[in-house]
C-alpha positions in Angstrom: 0.0 0.1 0.0 1.2 3.4 -0.8 1.9 5.7 2.2 -0.5 8.6 2.3 1.2 12.0 2.4 0.0 14.1 5.3 -0.4 17.7 4.3 1.1 20.0 7.2 -0.5 23.4 7.7 1.7 26.3 7.5 1.2 29.3 9.8 2.4 32.8 9.1 4.7 33.7 11.9 5.5 37.6 12.0 8.9 38.6 12.1 10.3 40.4 15.4 10.4 43.6 13.5 6.8 43.2 12.6 5.8 42.4 16.0 7.4 45.4 17.4 6.0 47.9 14.8 2.9 49.8 16.4 -0.4 49.8 14.7 -0.9 53.4 13.2 -4.3 54.7 12.2 -3.5 56.8 9.3 -6.7 59.0 9.8 -5.2 60.1 13.0 -1.7 61.3 11.7 -1.1 65.2 11.6 1.6 66.8 9.9 3.4 69.8 11.8 1.9 72.1 9.4 -1.7 70.8 10.2 -1.1 71.2 13.9 0.4 74.6 13.5 -2.5 75.6 11.7 -5.1 74.3 14.3 -3.1 76.2 16.9 -3.4 79.4 14.9 -7.1 79.0 14.6 -7.5 78.4 18.3 -5.3 81.6 18.6 -7.4 83.7 16.1 -10.4 82.7 18.3 -8.8 83.7 21.6 -7.8 87.0 20.2 -11.4 87.9 19.3 -12.6 86.8 22.7 -10.0 88.8 24.4 -10.9 92.0 22.3 -14.7 91.4 23.3 -13.9 91.1 27.0 -11.7 94.1 26.9 -14.3 96.2 25.1 -17.1 94.9 27.5 -15.2 95.3 30.8 -13.3 98.5 30.3 -15.2 100.3 27.6 -18.8 99.4 28.4 -19.2 98.4 32.0 -16.6 100.5 33.8 -17.8 103.6 31.8 -21.5 103.0 32.6 -20.6 102.8 36.3 -19.8 106.4 36.2 -23.7 106.9 36.1 -23.7 105.5 39.5 -20.9 107.6 40.8 -21.9 111.1 39.9 -19.4 110.9 36.8 -16.3 110.0 38.9 -14.2 107.4 37.3 -13.7 103.9 38.6 -10.4 103.3 40.1 -9.7 100.6 37.6 -9.5 103.0 34.7 -7.1 105.4 36.4 -3.7 104.4 34.7 -1.9 107.0 36.9 -3.3 105.7 40.1 -5.6 107.7 42.5 -5.7 109.6 45.8 -7.5 109.1 49.1 -9.6 112.2 48.2 -10.8 110.4 45.1 -11.8 107.2 46.9 -13.7 109.4 49.3 -15.7 111.1 47.0 -16.6 107.6 45.3 -17.6 106.5 48.7 -19.9 109.4 49.2 -21.4 109.2 45.6 -21.9 105.3 45.3 -24.7 103.8 47.5 -24.6 100.1 48.5 -26.3 99.0 45.2 -23.5 100.8 43.2 -20.7 99.1 45.4 -22.2 95.8 45.0 -22.4 96.3 41.3 -18.8 97.0 41.1 -17.9 94.2 43.2 -20.0 91.8 41.0 -18.2 93.4 37.8 -14.9 92.4 39.6 -16.1 88.9 40.0 -17.2 88.3 36.6 -15.6 90.2 33.6 -12.9 91.6 35.8 -11.8 88.0 36.5 -12.4 86.6 33.1 -10.7 89.4 31.1 -7.1 88.9 32.7 -7.4 85.2 32.7 -8.1 84.9 29.0 -5.7 87.7 28.2 -3.0 85.9 29.8 -3.7 82.6 28.4 -4.0 83.8 24.8 -0.8 85.7 25.1 1.0 82.5 26.5 -0.5 80.4 23.7 0.9 82.8 21.0 4.2 82.6 22.6 4.1 78.9 22.8 3.3 78.4 19.1 5.7 81.0 17.8 8.8 80.8 19.9 11.2 78.0 20.6 11.7 76.4 24.0 14.1 78.2 26.3 14.6 81.1 28.4 13.0 83.4 25.9 9.7 81.7 26.1 9.8 81.8 29.9 10.7 85.4 29.9 7.8 86.3 27.5 5.4 84.0 29.7 6.3 86.0 32.9 4.5 89.2 31.7 1.1 87.7 31.1 1.4 85.7 34.3 2.1 88.7 36.4 -0.7 90.6 34.6 -3.2 88.1 35.6 -2.0 87.9 39.2 -1.7 91.7 39.9 -5.1 92.3 38.0 -6.9 89.7 40.2 -5.2 91.2 43.4 -6.0 94.7 42.2 -9.7 93.8 42.0 -9.6 92.6 45.5 -7.8 95.7 47.0 -10.4 98.1 45.2 -13.3 96.1 46.8 -11.7 96.6 50.3 -11.6 100.4 49.9 -15.5 100.4 49.9 -15.8 98.5 53.1 -15.2 99.7 56.6 -13.2 102.7 57.5 -11.0 104.1 54.7 -7.4 103.3 55.2 -4.8 105.5 53.4 -2.5 102.7 53.3 -5.0 100.5 51.6 -5.7 103.3 49.1 -1.8 103.6 48.4 -1.6 99.7 47.7 -4.7 99.6 45.5 -3.4 102.7 43.6 0.0 101.1 43.1 -1.7 97.7 41.8 -3.8 99.7 39.3 -0.5 101.4 37.9 1.3 98.3 37.8 -1.6 96.3 36.2 -1.7 98.8 33.4 2.1 98.9 32.8 2.0 94.9 32.5 -1.2 95.3 30.5 0.6 97.3 27.9 3.6 94.9 28.1 1.6 91.8 27.6 -0.4 93.4 24.7 2.9 94.4 22.9 4.2 90.8 23.5 0.9 89.5 21.9 1.1 91.7 18.8 4.6 91.5 18.5 4.5 87.7 18.4 1.7 87.6 16.0 3.4 90.0 13.5 6.7 88.1 13.8 4.8 84.9 13.0 3.1 86.5 10.0 6.3 87.8 8.6 8.2 84.6 9.0 5.3 82.8 7.2 5.4 85.2 4.4 9.1 85.0 3.9 8.9 81.1 3.8 6.1 81.1 1.2 8.0 83.7 -0.8 11.0 81.8 -0.7 9.1 78.6 -2.0 7.4 80.7 -4.5 10.8 81.7 -5.9 12.2 78.2 -6.0 8.8 77.2 -7.9 7.9 74.8 -5.0 4.5 76.7 -4.4 
């Protein structure tokens, strides 16, 4: 009798290199250009929100507060600071409802604006600068602005409760001046970083177009 030949099944055994290779979903891969584009879109939206909050807080709400203070300016708007006499006049012109309204503004728009402004500026620096001391230096200004701004809100609210303390007025006035200095510095960083990014992108595209790659 002829011996029957047994057919052996051959199994595919992956090579070590194939076993080590991770599974990649091509749909989830993002190029650096696409990631940068998404970051810029978020940045643009953030800048729009910051502009709106600045307009709402400084140009609308605090300006309207003068209707409740006999046309006296709110301390937040006085870049050069203020005196005990000015705060005393405000205390006499504003009733408890007006003081409560100012306190509410500080807890809402007065808190959202510095936080959003600081975060958007830090995002712009993060997207458009390399890691290192320069990035940390530029980040310091928006962080300090947010801290001083929130501290100033609290210091101003204290001026309208209890007996008027000249030392408290001096502290609040100093914080207001420092806050505006840091605001202008942070705004300059934000605008400067955005302009530098635009110029760099324009130059890169210009060089590519001269080489016929664009």
